[in-house]
ChimeraX commands (.cxc) that place a marker at each C-alpha (Angstrom):
marker #1 position 49.12,148.66,126.85 radius 0.5
marker #1 position 47.98,146.61,123.58 radius 0.5
marker #1 position 45.00,144.54,123.73 radius 0.5
marker #1 position 46.15,142.40,120.61 radius 0.5
marker #1 position 47.00,138.69,120.75 radius 0.5
marker #1 position 50.70,137.98,121.45 radius 0.5
marker #1 position 51.43,134.85,119.67 radius 0.5
marker #1 position 55.41,133.59,120.25 radius 0.5
marker #1 position 56.93,131.43,117.89 radius 0.5
marker #1 position 60.23,129.66,117.02 radius 0.5
marker #1 position 63.05,132.61,115.55 radius 0.5
marker #1 position 65.13,129.69,113.80 radius 0.5
marker #1 position 65.71,126.25,112.75 radius 0.5
marker #1 position 63.58,123.63,111.82 radius 0.5
marker #1 position 60.86,124.31,114.07 radius 0.5
marker #1 position 60.74,127.72,113.27 radius 0.5
marker #1 position 59.69,126.20,109.44 radius 0.5
marker #1 position 57.47,123.72,110.27 radius 0.5
marker #1 position 55.38,126.06,112.66 radius 0.5
marker #1 position 55.28,128.62,109.32 radius 0.5
marker #1 position 53.99,125.57,107.37 radius 0.5
marker #1 position 51.26,124.51,109.76 radius 0.5
marker #1 position 49.81,127.97,109.94 radius 0.5
marker #1 position 50.17,128.89,106.24 radius 0.5
marker #1 position 48.56,125.48,105.24 radius 0.5
marker #1 position 45.53,126.57,108.19 radius 0.5
marker #1 position 45.17,129.79,105.67 radius 0.5
marker #1 position 47.23,131.92,108.36 radius 0.5
marker #1 position 50.36,133.84,106.93 radius 0.5
marker #1 position 53.22,134.54,109.48 radius 0.5
marker #1 position 55.64,137.59,108.18 radius 0.5
marker #1 position 58.29,139.36,109.65 radius 0.5
marker #1 position 57.44,142.98,109.71 radius 0.5
marker #1 position 59.91,145.77,109.74 radius 0.5
marker #1 position 63.82,144.62,109.62 radius 0.5
marker #1 position 64.59,141.01,107.83 radius 0.5
marker #1 position 66.11,140.24,111.19 radius 0.5
marker #1 position 64.24,141.29,113.40 radius 0.5
marker #1 position 61.89,139.60,115.82 radius 0.5
marker #1 position 58.85,141.09,115.37 radius 0.5
marker #1 position 55.73,139.90,112.82 radius 0.5
marker #1 position 52.49,139.85,111.68 radius 0.5
marker #1 position 49.59,137.47,110.65 radius 0.5
marker #1 position 48.22,139.05,107.50 radius 0.5
marker #1 position 44.77,137.25,108.10 radius 0.5
marker #1 position 44.58,138.56,111.63 radius 0.5
marker #1 position 45.13,141.95,112.46 radius 0.5
marker #1 position 44.51,141.45,116.19 radius 0.5
marker #1 position 47.89,139.44,116.56 radius 0.5
marker #1 position 51.75,140.39,117.46 radius 0.5
marker #1 position 53.84,138.10,116.81 radius 0.5
marker #1 position 57.18,137.88,118.66 radius 0.5
marker #1 position 59.86,135.50,117.01 radius 0.5
marker #1 position 61.94,134.04,120.10 radius 0.5
marker #1 position 63.93,130.55,121.15 radius 0.5
marker #1 position 61.96,128.16,121.74 radius 0.5
marker #1 position 63.22,127.97,125.23 radius 0.5
marker #1 position 62.00,131.84,125.48 radius 0.5
marker #1 position 58.45,130.71,124.75 radius 0.5
marker #1 position 58.23,128.56,127.68 radius 0.5
marker #1 position 59.54,131.50,129.71 radius 0.5
marker #1 position 56.72,133.79,128.00 radius 0.5
marker #1 position 54.13,132.01,128.71 radius 0.5
marker #1 position 54.87,130.95,131.88 radius 0.5
marker #1 position 54.77,134.58,133.14 radius 0.5
marker #1 position 52.19,135.72,130.76 radius 0.5
marker #1 position 54.12,137.88,128.54 radius 0.5
marker #1 position 52.68,135.94,125.27 radius 0.5
marker #1 position 49.07,134.78,125.25 radius 0.5
marker #1 position 50.44,131.94,122.94 radius 0.5
marker #1 position 53.17,129.58,121.45 radius 0.5
marker #1 position 54.45,127.30,119.69 radius 0.5
marker #1 position 57.28,125.10,121.40 radius 0.5
marker #1 position 58.06,121.49,122.59 radius 0.5
marker #1 position 56.11,119.87,125.30 radius 0.5
marker #1 position 59.36,119.21,127.17 radius 0.5
marker #1 position 60.82,122.72,127.11 radius 0.5
marker #1 position 57.40,123.44,129.09 radius 0.5
marker #1 position 57.22,120.83,131.07 radius 0.5
marker #1 position 61.18,121.03,132.23 radius 0.5
marker #1 position 60.80,125.27,132.85 radius 0.5
marker #1 position 57.25,125.29,134.25 radius 0.5
marker #1 position 57.28,123.14,137.55 radius 0.5
marker #1 position 53.49,124.00,137.69 radius 0.5
marker #1 position 52.98,124.28,134.06 radius 0.5
marker #1 position 49.14,122.71,134.11 radius 0.5
marker #1 position 48.10,125.35,136.74 radius 0.5
marker #1 position 49.64,128.31,134.53 radius 0.5
marker #1 position 49.36,127.05,130.87 radius 0.5
marker #1 position 46.75,124.70,128.81 radius 0.5
marker #1 position 47.61,122.93,126.32 radius 0.5
marker #1 position 45.40,123.81,122.95 radius 0.5
marker #1 position 46.69,121.44,120.02 radius 0.5
marker #1 position 49.22,119.11,119.37 radius 0.5
marker #1 position 50.88,120.50,115.82 radius 0.5
marker #1 position 51.96,116.81,114.85 radius 0.5
marker #1 position 55.87,117.76,114.28 radius 0.5
marker #1 position 58.74,118.31,116.72 radius 0.5
marker #1 position 58.17,114.71,118.05 radius 0.5
marker #1 position 61.12,113.38,120.59 radius 0.5
marker #1 position 61.12,111.36,123.75 radius 0.5
marker #1 position 62.77,111.96,126.91 radius 0.5
marker #1 position 64.27,109.30,128.37 radius 0.5
marker #1 position 66.88,107.32,130.77 radius 0.5
marker #1 position 69.71,105.72,129.05 radius 0.5
marker #1 position 72.16,103.88,130.67 radius 0.5
marker #1 position 75.19,101.84,128.85 radius 0.5
marker #1 position 74.55,98.33,126.58 radius 0.5
marker #1 position 76.76,96.62,128.40 radius 0.5
marker #1 position 74.33,96.91,131.93 radius 0.5
marker #1 position 72.88,93.76,130.68 radius 0.5
marker #1 position 71.19,93.22,134.11 radius 0.5
marker #1 position 69.75,97.02,133.85 radius 0.5
marker #1 position 66.33,96.95,132.04 radius 0.5
marker #1 position 64.22,98.50,134.29 radius 0.5
marker #1 position 64.14,102.24,136.49 radius 0.5
marker #1 position 63.92,99.19,139.59 radius 0.5
marker #1 position 66.76,97.70,138.34 radius 0.5
marker #1 position 68.78,101.19,138.25 radius 0.5
marker #1 position 68.01,101.97,141.98 radius 0.5
marker #1 position 69.77,98.48,143.02 radius 0.5
marker #1 position 72.62,99.01,140.50 radius 0.5
marker #1 position 72.59,102.72,142.07 radius 0.5
marker #1 position 73.37,101.15,145.69 radius 0.5
marker #1 position 75.89,98.75,144.52 radius 0.5
marker #1 position 77.46,101.26,142.81 radius 0.5
marker #1 position 77.85,103.76,145.55 radius 0.5
marker #1 position 78.90,100.68,147.67 radius 0.5
marker #1 position 81.60,100.30,145.38 radius 0.5
marker #1 position 82.53,103.16,144.21 radius 0.5
marker #1 position 81.73,105.80,147.42 radius 0.5
marker #1 position 79.65,107.69,145.14 radius 0.5
marker #1 position 76.32,108.83,143.41 radius 0.5
marker #1 position 75.55,107.17,139.92 radius 0.5
marker #1 position 75.89,110.19,137.99 radius 0.5
marker #1 position 73.11,111.42,135.69 radius 0.5
marker #1 position 74.03,113.67,132.29 radius 0.5
marker #1 position 71.36,116.13,131.58 radius 0.5
marker #1 position 69.83,119.23,129.99 radius 0.5
marker #1 position 66.49,118.28,131.59 radius 0.5
marker #1 position 67.35,118.37,135.77 radius 0.5
marker #1 position 63.14,119.17,136.83 radius 0.5
marker #1 position 61.88,116.69,134.30 radius 0.5
marker #1 position 64.50,114.15,136.04 radius 0.5
marker #1 position 64.11,114.59,139.44 radius 0.5
marker #1 position 60.51,114.64,138.75 radius 0.5
marker #1 position 60.61,110.33,137.52 radius 0.5
marker #1 position 63.50,109.49,139.19 radius 0.5
marker #1 position 61.04,110.26,142.43 radius 0.5
marker #1 position 58.30,108.77,140.81 radius 0.5
marker #1 position 59.90,105.94,140.45 radius 0.5
marker #1 position 61.84,105.45,143.82 radius 0.5
marker #1 position 65.64,105.95,142.46 radius 0.5
marker #1 position 67.43,108.36,145.07 radius 0.5
marker #1 position 70.71,107.05,144.72 radius 0.5
marker #1 position 71.87,109.30,141.88 radius 0.5
marker #1 position 74.05,113.10,141.27 radius 0.5
marker #1 position 72.77,114.85,138.53 radius 0.5
marker #1 position 75.52,116.81,136.43 radius 0.5
marker #1 position 74.19,119.39,134.15 radius 0.5
marker #1 position 74.83,119.00,130.19 radius 0.5
marker #1 position 76.10,121.87,128.14 radius 0.5
marker #1 position 77.02,120.09,124.82 radius 0.5
marker #1 position 75.82,116.92,123.26 radius 0.5
marker #1 position 74.68,114.79,126.37 radius 0.5
marker #1 position 74.94,111.38,124.35 radius 0.5
marker #1 position 78.19,111.94,124.96 radius 0.5
marker #1 position 79.01,111.78,128.63 radius 0.5
marker #1 position 79.58,108.32,129.58 radius 0.5
marker #1 position 82.23,107.86,126.63 radius 0.5
marker #1 position 84.28,110.68,128.25 radius 0.5
marker #1 position 83.72,110.01,131.67 radius 0.5
marker #1 position 81.21,112.93,132.84 radius 0.5
marker #1 position 78.26,110.27,134.08 radius 0.5
marker #1 position 76.92,106.31,134.28 radius 0.5
marker #1 position 73.78,107.74,132.17 radius 0.5
marker #1 position 72.07,110.26,130.76 radius 0.5
marker #1 position 68.40,111.83,130.49 radius 0.5
marker #1 position 68.05,113.51,127.04 radius 0.5
marker #1 position 65.50,113.74,123.76 radius 0.5
marker #1 position 65.50,110.86,121.16 radius 0.5
marker #1 position 63.76,110.70,118.01 radius 0.5
marker #1 position 64.69,107.17,116.65 radius 0.5
marker #1 position 67.29,105.80,119.32 radius 0.5
marker #1 position 70.17,105.64,116.75 radius 0.5
marker #1 position 72.52,108.07,118.37 radius 0.5
marker #1 position 72.02,106.56,121.82 radius 0.5
marker #1 position 72.98,103.48,119.95 radius 0.5
marker #1 position 75.90,104.96,118.29 radius 0.5
marker #1 position 76.77,106.00,121.69 radius 0.5
marker #1 position 76.72,102.37,122.84 radius 0.5
marker #1 position 73.47,103.43,125.30 radius 0.5
marker #1 position 70.31,101.95,125.40 radius 0.5
marker #1 position 66.62,103.18,126.84 radius 0.5
marker #1 position 65.43,101.36,129.96 radius 0.5
marker #1 position 62.44,99.65,129.19 radius 0.5
marker #1 position 60.03,102.06,131.40 radius 0.5
marker #1 position 62.08,104.73,131.00 radius 0.5
marker #1 position 60.62,106.99,128.61 radius 0.5
marker #1 position 59.86,109.87,130.51 radius 0.5
marker #1 position 57.98,112.03,128.45 radius 0.5
marker #1 position 56.81,111.43,124.29 radius 0.5
marker #1 position 57.05,114.92,123.59 radius 0.5
marker #1 position 55.82,117.51,120.09 radius 0.5
marker #1 position 55.40,121.03,119.42 radius 0.5
marker #1 position 52.20,122.05,120.89 radius 0.5
marker #1 position 50.02,125.12,120.35 radius 0.5
marker #1 position 50.12,126.59,123.95 radius 0.5
marker #1 position 47.78,129.14,125.87 radius 0.5
marker #1 position 49.11,131.34,129.14 radius 0.5
marker #1 position 46.83,131.69,131.72 radius 0.5
marker #1 position 48.25,134.14,133.54 radius 0.5
marker #1 position 48.33,136.32,130.40 radius 0.5
marker #1 position 45.83,139.71,130.52 radius 0.5
marker #1 position 43.18,138.23,127.79 radius 0.5
marker #1 position 41.26,141.07,126.11 radius 0.5
marker #1 position 37.93,140.43,123.83 radius 0.5
marker #1 position 40.19,140.89,121.21 radius 0.5
marker #1 position 42.87,138.55,122.48 radius 0.5
marker #1 position 40.44,135.61,123.19 radius 0.5
marker #1 position 38.46,136.95,119.53 radius 0.5
marker #1 position 41.99,136.26,118.09 radius 0.5
marker #1 position 42.49,133.04,119.82 radius 0.5
marker #1 position 39.25,131.24,118.92 radius 0.5
marker #1 position 40.16,132.44,115.02 radius 0.5
marker #1 position 43.27,130.74,115.19 radius 0.5
marker #1 position 41.93,127.43,116.59 radius 0.5
marker #1 position 38.75,127.48,114.04 radius 0.5
marker #1 position 41.41,127.94,111.24 radius 0.5
marker #1 position 43.64,124.77,112.56 radius 0.5
marker #1 position 40.56,122.93,112.92 radius 0.5
marker #1 position 39.52,123.63,109.51 radius 0.5
marker #1 position 42.20,122.49,108.93 radius 0.5
marker #1 position 42.33,119.49,110.56 radius 0.5
marker #1 position 39.41,118.29,108.95 radius 0.5
marker #1 position 40.37,119.51,105.28 radius 0.5
marker #1 position 43.06,116.43,106.18 radius 0.5
marker #1 position 41.00,114.09,107.50 radius 0.5
marker #1 position 39.58,113.29,104.14 radius 0.5
marker #1 position 35.57,111.90,103.95 radius 0.5
marker #1 position 36.46,108.64,105.16 radius 0.5
marker #1 position 37.56,109.48,108.40 radius 0.5
marker #1 position 35.70,112.65,108.99 radius 0.5
marker #1 position 32.68,110.51,109.51 radius 0.5
marker #1 position 33.38,108.89,111.75 radius 0.5
marker link #1:1,2 radius 0.2
marker link #1:2,3 radius 0.2
marker link #1:3,4 radius 0.2
marker link #1:4,5 radius 0.2
marker link #1:5,6 radius 0.2
marker link #1:6,7 radius 0.2
marker link #1:7,8 radius 0.2
marker link #1:8,9 radius 0.2
marker link #1:9,10 radius 0.2
marker link #1:10,11 radius 0.2
marker link #1:11,12 radius 0.2
marker link #1:12,13 radius 0.2
marker link #1:13,14 radius 0.2
marker link #1:14,15 radius 0.2
marker link #1:15,16 radius 0.2
marker link #1:16,17 radius 0.2
marker link #1:17,18 radius 0.2
marker link #1:18,19 radius 0.2
marker link #1:19,20 radius 0.2
marker link #1:20,21 radius 0.2
marker link #1:21,22 radius 0.2
marker link #1:22,23 radius 0.2
marker link #1:23,24 radius 0.2
marker link #1:24,25 radius 0.2
marker link #1:25,26 radius 0.2
marker link #1:26,27 radius 0.2
marker link #1:27,28 radius 0.2
marker link #1:28,29 radius 0.2
marker link #1:29,30 radius 0.2
marker link #1:30,31 radius 0.2
marker link #1:31,32 radius 0.2
marker link #1:32,33 radius 0.2
marker link #1:33,34 radius 0.2
marker link #1:34,35 radius 0.2
marker link #1:35,36 radius 0.2
marker link #1:36,37 radius 0.2
marker link #1:37,38 radius 0.2
marker link #1:38,39 radius 0.2
marker link #1:39,40 radius 0.2
marker link #1:40,41 radius 0.2
marker link #1:41,42 radius 0.2
marker link #1:42,43 radius 0.2
marker link #1:43,44 radius 0.2
marker link #1:44,45 radius 0.2
marker link #1:45,46 radius 0.2
marker link #1:46,47 radius 0.2
marker link #1:47,48 radius 0.2
marker link #1:48,49 radius 0.2
marker link #1:49,50 radius 0.2
marker link #1:50,51 radius 0.2
marker link #1:51,52 radius 0.2
marker link #1:52,53 radius 0.2
marker link #1:53,54 radius 0.2
marker link #1:54,55 radius 0.2
marker link #1:55,56 radius 0.2
marker link #1:56,57 radius 0.2
marker link #1:57,58 radius 0.2
marker link #1:58,59 radius 0.2
marker link #1:59,60 radius 0.2
marker link #1:60,61 radius 0.2
marker link #1:61,62 radius 0.2
marker link #1:62,63 radius 0.2
marker link #1:63,64 radius 0.2
marker link #1:64,65 radius 0.2
marker link #1:65,66 radius 0.2
marker link #1:66,67 radius 0.2
marker link #1:67,68 radius 0.2
marker link #1:68,69 radius 0.2
marker link #1:69,70 radius 0.2
marker link #1:70,71 radius 0.2
marker link #1:71,72 radius 0.2
marker link #1:72,73 radius 0.2
marker link #1:73,74 radius 0.2
marker link #1:74,75 radius 0.2
marker link #1:75,76 radius 0.2
marker link #1:76,77 radius 0.2
marker link #1:77,78 radius 0.2
marker link #1:78,79 radius 0.2
marker link #1:79,80 radius 0.2
marker link #1:80,81 radius 0.2
marker link #1:81,82 radius 0.2
marker link #1:82,83 radius 0.2
marker link #1:83,84 radius 0.2
marker link #1:84,85 radius 0.2
marker link #1:85,86 radius 0.2
marker link #1:86,87 radius 0.2
marker link #1:87,88 radius 0.2
marker link #1:88,89 radius 0.2
marker link #1:89,90 radius 0.2
marker link #1:90,91 radius 0.2
marker link #1:91,92 radius 0.2
marker link #1:92,93 radius 0.2
marker link #1:93,94 radius 0.2
marker link #1:94,95 radius 0.2
marker link #1:95,96 radius 0.2
marker link #1:96,97 radius 0.2
marker link #1:97,98 radius 0.2
marker link #1:98,99 radius 0.2
marker link #1:99,100 radius 0.2
marker link #1:100,101 radius 0.2
marker link #1:101,102 radius 0.2
marker link #1:102,103 radius 0.2
marker link #1:103,104 radius 0.2
marker link #1:104,105 radius 0.2
marker link #1:105,106 radius 0.2
marker link #1:106,107 radius 0.2
marker link #1:107,108 radius 0.2
marker link #1:108,109 radius 0.2
marker link #1:109,110 radius 0.2
marker link #1:110,111 radius 0.2
marker link #1:111,112 radius 0.2
marker link #1:112,113 radius 0.2
marker link #1:113,114 radius 0.2
marker link #1:114,115 radius 0.2
marker link #1:115,116 radius 0.2
marker link #1:116,117 radius 0.2
marker link #1:117,118 radius 0.2
marker link #1:118,119 radius 0.2
marker link #1:119,120 radius 0.2
marker link #1:120,121 radius 0.2
marker link #1:121,122 radius 0.2
marker link #1:122,123 radius 0.2
marker link #1:123,124 radius 0.2
marker link #1:124,125 radius 0.2
marker link #1:125,126 radius 0.2
marker link #1:126,127 radius 0.2
marker link #1:127,128 radius 0.2
marker link #1:128,129 radius 0.2
marker link #1:129,130 radius 0.2
marker link #1:130,131 radius 0.2
marker link #1:131,132 radius 0.2
marker link #1:132,133 radius 0.2
marker link #1:133,134 radius 0.2
marker link #1:134,135 radius 0.2
marker link #1:135,136 radius 0.2
marker link #1:136,137 radius 0.2
marker link #1:137,138 radius 0.2
marker link #1:138,139 radius 0.2
marker link #1:139,140 radius 0.2
marker link #1:140,141 radius 0.2
marker link #1:141,142 radius 0.2
marker link #1:142,143 radius 0.2
marker link #1:143,144 radius 0.2
marker link #1:144,145 radius 0.2
marker link #1:145,146 radius 0.2
marker link #1:146,147 radius 0.2
marker link #1:147,148 radius 0.2
marker link #1:148,149 radius 0.2
marker link #1:149,150 radius 0.2
marker link #1:150,151 radius 0.2
marker link #1:151,152 radius 0.2
marker link #1:152,153 radius 0.2
marker link #1:153,154 radius 0.2
marker link #1:154,155 radius 0.2
marker link #1:155,156 radius 0.2
marker link #1:156,157 radius 0.2
marker link #1:157,158 radius 0.2
marker link #1:158,159 radius 0.2
marker link #1:159,160 radius 0.2
marker link #1:160,161 radius 0.2
marker link #1:161,162 radius 0.2
marker link #1:162,163 radius 0.2
marker link #1:163,164 radius 0.2
marker link #1:164,165 radius 0.2
marker link #1:165,166 radius 0.2
marker link #1:166,167 radius 0.2
marker link #1:167,168 radius 0.2
marker link #1:168,169 radius 0.2
marker link #1:169,170 radius 0.2
marker link #1:170,171 radius 0.2
marker link #1:171,172 radius 0.2
marker link #1:172,173 radius 0.2
marker link #1:173,174 radius 0.2
marker link #1:174,175 radius 0.2
marker link #1:175,176 radius 0.2
marker link #1:176,177 radius 0.2
marker link #1:177,178 radius 0.2
marker link #1:178,179 radius 0.2
marker link #1:179,180 radius 0.2
marker link #1:180,181 radius 0.2
marker link #1:181,182 radius 0.2
marker link #1:182,183 radius 0.2
marker link #1:183,184 radius 0.2
marker link #1:184,185 radius 0.2
marker link #1:185,186 radius 0.2
marker link #1:186,187 radius 0.2
marker link #1:187,188 radius 0.2
marker link #1:188,189 radius 0.2
marker link #1:189,190 radius 0.2
marker link #1:190,191 radius 0.2
marker link #1:191,192 radius 0.2
marker link #1:192,193 radius 0.2
marker link #1:193,194 radius 0.2
marker link #1:194,195 radius 0.2
marker link #1:195,196 radius 0.2
marker link #1:196,197 radius 0.2
marker link #1:197,198 radius 0.2
marker link #1:198,199 radius 0.2
marker link #1:199,200 radius 0.2
marker link #1:200,201 radius 0.2
marker link #1:201,202 radius 0.2
marker link #1:202,203 radius 0.2
marker link #1:203,204 radius 0.2
marker link #1:204,205 radius 0.2
marker link #1:205,206 radius 0.2
marker link #1:206,207 radius 0.2
marker link #1:207,208 radius 0.2
marker link #1:208,209 radius 0.2
marker link #1:209,210 radius 0.2
marker link #1:210,211 radius 0.2
marker link #1:211,212 radius 0.2
marker link #1:212,213 radius 0.2
marker link #1:213,214 radius 0.2
marker link #1:214,215 radius 0.2
marker link #1:215,216 radius 0.2
marker link #1:216,217 radius 0.2
marker link #1:217,218 radius 0.2
marker link #1:218,219 radius 0.2
marker link #1:219,220 radius 0.2
marker link #1:220,221 radius 0.2
marker link #1:221,222 radius 0.2
marker link #1:222,223 radius 0.2
marker link #1:223,224 radius 0.2
marker link #1:224,225 radius 0.2
marker link #1:225,226 radius 0.2
marker link #1:226,227 radius 0.2
marker link #1:227,228 radius 0.2
marker link #1:228,229 radius 0.2
marker link #1:229,230 radius 0.2
marker link #1:230,231 radius 0.2
marker link #1:231,232 radius 0.2
marker link #1:232,233 radius 0.2
marker link #1:233,234 radius 0.2
marker link #1:234,235 radius 0.2
marker link #1:235,236 radius 0.2
marker link #1:236,237 radius 0.2
marker link #1:237,238 radius 0.2
marker link #1:238,239 radius 0.2
marker link #1:239,240 radius 0.2
marker link #1:240,241 radius 0.2
marker link #1:241,242 radius 0.2
marker link #1:242,243 radius 0.2
marker link #1:243,244 radius 0.2
marker link #1:244,245 radius 0.2
view
């Protein structure tokens, strides 16, 4: 078995570009090895690291099962995928990009519903009037269930979302949604508002370590080298006035 550190990085899109840029600023040159469209890569400065390019959601699964030592992906995907994530992974470093809030949003016209407590009351009224629970469209089923349980909201049914979640209420597929947002503009354009206490998670991309991966001595040294490079980059960007604090 290889003793190299397996580093899972996003395989496409803006997140892939941002990861490469952030690592490059830390003096780590990530490049694909072999075929241009392949899924393996390397970091020139760290020969004991093997890069796997996979989807952001797959990275969470790799970390969950220990088939990657490190990965960069959104905290929202990790906490959605891994119910006991704090036992299985360690969040080492926020990356400063990939920001998105997971939120509970309801129709703007629901003027009496501004909080999760209001939503629970409204769900009871809705069931009495319509004979069925309020529907919640979301891709974040586990985060939704945990958050709603913590807030005492029980009168709902999840509708798995496969497309543009924010359009579900207008299409009469759900009454409310749980989705990610950056500015809230898309929600407002679809006649939705975020509840006052409806922010489930303020997410961003993170450097994350698997606690279940086989950590050889060389893998631990490679991890320490990556963290040292990232710390050096932070120090350089902090500037003299901040670094003296």
